[in-house]
C-alpha positions, 0 to 999 in steps of 0.5 A: 468912456462914455457909454456913446462911444461904447455903444459905437465901439460895439456897433463897428464890432458888430457891423464888420469884420476886425483886425485884431489891432481893431480891438485895442484900446487905451489906457484912458479907455481901460482905467475907464472900464474898470472905475466905471463898470467893473463896480457894478458888475462886481457889485450885482452878479459876483456874490452870486456867482461864488455863492453858487460856487460855495453850493455846488461845492458843498452839495457835490456827493452822495453823503452827508458828512462833517462838510456836505450833504445833497441837496435839500439835506441838513449839513450837520457840523459837529465840530468846531471849525479848524482855525485854517477853516475858510469856508465861510467868511468868519466862522465863530470858534465857539460855534458848532453849525448846521446849514441846508442848500435848499431849493425853492424855485418848483415849490417852498419848503416848511421846517418847523424848529424843535423847542429848544427850552432854555437853549440858544439858537440862530436860524438866519435865511440868507439869499444870494448875496449873502444878505438875511432875509429872515431870522426864525 
């Protein structure tokens, strides 16, 4: 389905009172939509929706526990992830995690990392697409 035919279809929908049959699309139109439009929607919006669902699930608590904490409070996961833990894409079985969800819409957050001596640590910062934009 070309952009022009979509515009015509949109204009017709907006300009008249339609019966349900006027919304019907052919198999070819549905396949074209799935092939051309859905990948764009998935690539641009879907990651933000799922990222926000995870944020809501992890921060919708009054007090912190092992896997949840209110916005701006550190989630300290003090045990190794269980084998059936699907909280993130691929948790390492030998890594202890800590994370925080920060709202930076009104002001920045400043944090510092104490002297870690010879211990290894990794402090990645991710955007809404789960892309790492900085590692401290």
